[in-house]
C-alpha atoms as one frame of an Amber mdcrd trajectory, in Angstrom:
protein
  54.178 -27.933 -22.113  57.640 -26.755 -23.184  59.185 -30.018 -22.030  56.572
 -31.979 -23.897  57.329 -29.938 -27.148  61.079 -30.498 -26.655  60.485 -34.252
 -26.282  58.128 -34.332 -29.380  60.204 -32.245 -31.734  62.932 -35.043 -32.373
  60.240 -37.440 -33.044  58.594 -35.228 -35.639  61.957 -34.510 -37.160  62.640
 -38.250 -37.491  59.250 -38.846 -39.070  59.938 -36.160 -41.887  63.471 -37.803
 -42.358  61.977 -41.327 -42.865  58.987 -40.402 -44.827  59.723 -37.081 -46.331
  57.193 -34.409 -47.275  54.540 -35.951 -49.707  52.420 -32.880 -49.941  53.381
 -32.293 -53.543  53.618 -35.891 -54.439  51.476 -37.431 -57.328  50.211 -40.728
 -56.072  49.698 -43.650 -58.369  46.079 -44.445 -59.056  45.203 -48.067 -59.596
  43.154 -48.901 -62.697  41.751 -52.079 -64.342  43.919 -54.105 -66.624  44.483
 -57.740 -67.523  46.925 -58.270 -70.310  50.697 -57.703 -70.443  53.223 -56.664
 -73.049  56.177 -58.575 -74.125  58.330 -59.241 -77.246  56.855 -61.813 -79.546
  60.383 -62.974 -80.798  62.282 -62.727 -77.433  59.745 -63.929 -74.898  61.004
 -67.483 -74.848  64.386 -65.990 -73.596  63.113 -63.545 -71.021  59.896 -65.225
 -69.832  57.804 -61.894 -69.639  54.869 -63.702 -71.214  54.482 -65.812 -68.076
  54.112 -63.092 -65.407  51.266 -63.250 -62.782  49.506 -61.004 -60.269  49.630
 -57.939 -62.524  48.594 -54.465 -61.095  48.139 -51.435 -63.384  48.231 -47.815
 -62.723  46.759 -44.682 -64.565  49.431 -43.414 -66.858  51.298 -40.220 -65.949
  52.494 -37.182 -67.967  56.165 -37.083 -68.326  56.453 -33.915 -66.186  54.718
 -35.805 -63.328  57.204 -38.749 -63.112  59.856 -37.348 -60.844  57.159 -35.936
 -58.226  55.231 -39.190 -58.322  55.356 -42.175 -55.997  56.859 -44.390 -58.666
  59.779 -46.491 -57.321  63.122 -44.560 -57.418  64.583 -47.460 -59.417  62.125
 -46.907 -62.272  62.397 -43.098 -62.115  66.113 -43.458 -63.001  65.380 -44.966
 -66.380  62.701 -42.517 -67.374  63.603 -39.340 -69.112  62.093 -37.311 -72.025
  63.561 -37.443 -75.528  63.910 -34.532 -77.934  60.585 -34.608 -79.878  62.150
 -32.950 -82.903  64.269 -36.171 -83.205  61.139 -38.185 -84.016  59.837 -38.472
 -87.599  56.270 -37.498 -86.734  54.388 -34.876 -84.836  53.746 -36.055 -81.216
  50.193 -35.431 -80.177  50.284 -37.516 -76.892  52.897 -38.573 -74.422  52.407
 -40.831 -71.439  54.233 -43.062 -68.958  52.688 -46.313 -67.966  53.562 -48.320
 -64.729  52.760 -52.053 -64.315  53.916 -54.486 -61.689  53.731 -58.245 -61.760
  55.372 -61.364 -60.484  57.685 -63.607 -62.284  57.727 -67.473 -62.164  59.895
 -67.384 -58.996  57.330 -65.165 -57.211  59.474 -62.057 -57.337  57.748 -58.772
 -57.908  59.036 -56.949 -61.003  58.196 -53.313 -62.161  57.644 -52.176 -65.917
  57.363 -48.809 -67.341  56.362 -47.809 -70.849  56.887 -44.520 -72.439  54.641
 -43.669 -75.305  54.926 -40.990 -77.802  51.924 -41.145 -80.091  51.071 -39.396
 -83.397  47.420 -39.139 -84.508  45.445 -38.699 -87.735  42.773 -36.273 -88.345
  40.242 -38.632 -86.773  42.043 -38.940 -83.587  43.300 -42.373 -84.309  46.969
 -43.467 -83.561  48.821 -43.834 -86.792  52.369 -43.350 -85.786  54.257 -44.032
 -82.610  57.557 -44.457 -80.675  57.279 -46.637 -77.639  59.782 -47.829 -75.182
  59.274 -50.345 -72.429  61.741 -51.014 -69.653  61.175 -54.185 -67.427  63.330
 -55.070 -64.314  65.361 -58.251 -64.640  68.120 -59.485 -62.376  69.468 -61.601
 -65.209  70.394 -61.040 -68.892  68.084 -63.244 -70.895  70.341 -63.031 -73.875
  73.434 -64.345 -72.069  74.634 -67.746 -73.219  72.504 -67.606 -76.381  74.046
 -67.223 -79.820  71.193 -65.283 -81.581  72.807 -64.564 -84.890  69.948 -65.209
 -87.239  69.522 -62.724 -90.059  65.688 -63.062 -90.228  62.842 -63.532 -87.601
  60.206 -65.984 -87.493  58.111 -64.674 -90.349  61.096 -63.687 -92.626  61.694
 -59.999 -91.578  65.289 -58.727 -91.303  66.867 -59.299 -87.918  70.018 -57.310
 -87.194  72.288 -57.920 -84.375  74.063 -54.630 -83.579  76.288 -53.331 -80.800
  74.842 -51.652 -77.702  78.134 -51.575 -75.911  81.526 -53.474 -76.449  80.070
 -56.646 -74.649  76.410 -56.335 -75.141  74.034 -56.568 -78.213  71.080 -54.663
 -79.367  68.644 -56.476 -81.859  66.647 -54.574 -84.560  63.730 -56.047 -86.483
  63.036 -54.478 -89.659  59.828 -55.147 -91.503  60.833 -56.275 -94.938  57.947
 -58.503 -95.830  54.144 -58.174 -95.962  54.013 -60.174 -92.626  55.106 -59.277
 -89.137  55.173 -60.437 -85.636  52.753 -58.950 -83.143  53.894 -55.801 -81.496
  52.111 -55.105 -78.202  51.883 -51.808 -76.245  49.680 -50.393 -73.338  46.857
 -47.959 -74.040  44.551 -46.257 -71.615  40.915 -46.019 -71.887  39.809 -43.031
 -69.895  36.067 -43.854 -69.967  36.402 -47.339 -68.627  39.437 -46.452 -66.453
  41.299 -49.467 -67.920  44.680 -50.257 -69.577  44.304 -52.427 -72.490  47.007
 -54.020 -74.898  47.014 -52.983 -78.455  48.485 -55.420 -81.074  49.844 -54.043
 -84.258  53.084 -54.210 -86.348  56.160 -52.188 -85.901  59.816 -52.028 -86.348
  61.437 -53.231 -83.047  64.430 -53.101 -80.875  65.432 -55.378 -77.925  68.329
 -55.248 -75.465  69.401 -55.820 -71.918  71.296 -53.336 -69.984  72.201 -52.718
 -66.369  69.243 -54.522 -64.866  66.583 -53.780 -67.395  65.053 -55.425 -70.491
  64.464 -52.710 -73.123  61.869 -53.402 -75.822  60.964 -50.570 -78.236  58.923
 -50.183 -81.367  58.181 -47.574 -83.820  55.574 -47.150 -86.577  55.854 -44.440
 -89.208  54.612 -43.935 -92.917  56.194 -46.780 -95.023  57.938 -44.438 -97.458
  59.773 -42.634 -94.720  61.146 -45.710 -93.183  64.294 -46.147 -95.382  67.677
 -47.377 -94.298  68.764 -43.923 -93.195  65.668 -43.668 -90.957  66.200 -47.198
 -89.597  69.738 -46.267 -88.604  68.421 -42.926 -87.025  65.959 -44.768 -84.926
  68.553 -47.352 -83.900  70.919 -44.565 -82.530  67.878 -42.932 -80.914  67.026
 -45.931 -78.727  70.760 -46.887 -78.185  71.335 -43.272 -76.783  68.259 -43.614
 -74.621  69.275 -46.865 -73.072  72.802 -45.715 -72.273  71.602 -42.368 -70.901
  68.816 -43.928 -68.781  71.252 -46.477 -67.037  74.170 -44.005 -66.622
């Protein structure tokens, strides 16, 4: 019996090395869903509108991310922000995970971090949302996107993320706006849907990920100072996520 245990111990030890101890791991739970999010202005560059074979998972709380079975590469770009830096009171924070395949058949992962503010009726009226999608190419490379307005006449600002890479900021300056999409979970139906609304947006590529963010706050709060503050917030998030 002792000889058997001696032979078995190295095998058991190797199993733990290979697979780790998953006792405390939060496993991902598949849920229903059918629509995907993408930038209305930049999808012609990144192709994220054309994804197939999408799979959706029940959103996680931020404090569940590191102990979850999310891919390690996606965990690296997920981190909480200082809630005091947001111009509204956060009532809900969630992390969404979606996988799909691109036109070449390669599986890509996408996460969305949502910070939601709600009114007295429980409806979303303010938010700050960041999505990060894997991409092995920079969709902006080779394109001179230097227009000063977007497709419906709102301000489009080309800023600097790093010395070599841009970050774009779309500021709502007209009564029209391009559609901004984000994921929302319906607990009763156990389904992730896509909400379409308006928002000030940011778009950038950095270190293997496409970053697309949007925020919605009260109009009278969204002055030039606030727009610059939100730009700095997303810039810092991107650079910290991928460092």
